[in-house]
N, C-alpha and C positions, 0 to 999 in steps of 0.2 A: 398210821399216819395221823398227825395232829392237824386239825382244821383251824384256820385263822378265825378271828372274831367276825370278819366279813362273811365268811362261809357259814359260820354258825348262825348268824342272824338271818341270812338268806334261807337257811333250811326251814324256817317257819313258813315260807311262801309255798303254797301248793298251787301250781299252775292250773290244775283241774278243779280246784276249789274256789271259794269266794275270797278274793284278796282283801275285801273290806273286813271280813271276819278276822282274817289273820292279822291285819294291821290293828284292829281293835283289841285283840287278845294278846298281842306281843308284850305290852308292858306288864300285864299280869303274869304271863307265862315266864317271862325273863326276870320277874321281880324287880322292876325298875324302882328307883327312888322317886320321891315327889318331884325333885328338881329335874330328873331325867324326863319324867312325864310332861312337866311344864314346858321344857325345851322342845320336846317332840310336838306338842300341841301348837306351840309358837311357830315351829317350822311348817306345819301343815297350814296354819293360818296365813303365813307368808306366801305359800304356794297357791292358796285359794285367791289371795289378793292379786297375785300376778296373773293367774288364770282368768280372773274376772276382767282384767284390763286388756287381755289379748283377744284377738279375733279367732277364738276356738269354738268348737261346737257347744251348744247349750248342754248337751249330755256330759261333756267333760267338765264344764263348770259345775253342773249339778253333782257330779261325783265328789269334787272337793268340798262343796257345801255340805253334802250328806256326811262325808267323812268327818269334817270338823264338828258338825253338830253331834254326831254319835260319840266322838272322843270327849267332848265337853259333858255330854249327858252321863257318860260312863265314868270319867275320872275327875269331874269337877272343872272349875275354871278359876 
């Protein structure tokens, strides 16, 4: 049985593991191009901006802030 791209990319997510680690390592594991990484970081930045404007828990806002920070530290800006 052949997996679709959607299922292949989701296979990196380990519900028992740390999803932040999986998200940070996905571009390297899947050998993304620079443009794909830039697009990914831009998407996370947009999600962070929306989360910071919504009335959500500080922990959820911190999650996006940490994720964005780690992506920039790991892959540049």
